[in-house]
C-alpha positions in Angstrom: -82.0 22.3 88.4 -80.7 21.1 91.7 -77.4 22.5 93.2 -75.6 19.2 92.6 -76.6 19.2 88.9 -75.4 22.8 88.7 -72.1 21.9 90.3 -71.7 18.9 88.0 -72.3 21.1 84.9 -69.9 23.7 86.2 -67.2 21.1 86.8 -67.7 19.6 83.3 -67.5 22.9 81.5 -64.7 24.2 83.7 -62.7 21.0 83.2 -63.3 21.1 79.5 -62.1 24.7 79.4 -59.1 23.8 81.5 -58.1 21.0 79.0 -58.9 22.8 75.8 -57.4 26.2 76.7 -53.7 25.2 76.2 -54.5 23.5 72.9 -56.4 26.6 71.7 -53.4 28.8 72.8 -51.0 26.6 70.8 -53.1 26.8 67.7 -53.4 30.6 68.0 -49.6 30.9 68.4 -49.2 28.6 65.3 -51.5 30.8 63.3 -49.8 34.0 64.4 -46.4 32.5 63.5 -45.0 32.5 67.0 -44.4 28.7 67.1 -40.9 27.4 67.7 -39.0 26.3 64.7 -37.1 23.1 64.9 -33.3 23.4 65.2 -30.8 25.2 67.3 -29.7 28.7 67.7 -26.7 29.9 65.6 -24.7 30.6 68.8 -25.3 27.0 70.0 -24.5 25.7 66.6 -21.1 27.4 66.6 -20.3 26.1 70.1 -21.2 22.6 69.0 -19.0 22.8 65.9 -16.1 24.2 68.0 -16.4 21.3 70.4 -16.6 18.8 67.6 -13.4 20.3 66.1 -11.7 19.9 69.5 -12.8 16.3 69.7 -11.5 15.5 66.2 -8.1 17.0 67.1 -7.9 15.0 70.3 -8.9 11.8 68.3 -6.2 12.5 65.7 -3.6 13.0 68.4 -4.7 9.8 70.2 -4.5 7.8 66.9 -1.0 9.1 66.3 0.1 8.1 69.9 -1.5 4.7 69.4 0.4 4.2 66.1 3.7 5.2 67.8 3.1 2.7 70.7 2.3 0.0 68.2 5.5 0.6 66.3 7.5 0.5 69.5 5.9 -2.8 70.5 6.5 -4.2 67.1 10.2 -3.3 67.3 10.5 -5.0 70.7 8.8 -8.2 69.4 11.0 -8.3 66.3 14.2 -8.1 68.3 13.2 -11.1 70.4 12.3 -13.2 67.3 15.7 -13.1 65.7 18.5 -15.1 67.3 21.5 -12.9 68.3 
């Protein structure tokens, strides 16, 4: 075997090992039960729910303000429609 053939074989097997090693590690973790489970942490979930509640409160307040503004505009328009 010539040195160039030896180097080619070394590169092929080394490259194959370099590519397959992360896949084999992931499979080993999965078998061992160390894989990540989908979803979020309970602390993150609580933060998200709190933020959602704040957004809902702000949206409710904004809707109330918009209703108030619409009523004021409607009063102004009604006053202009009727002759004095």
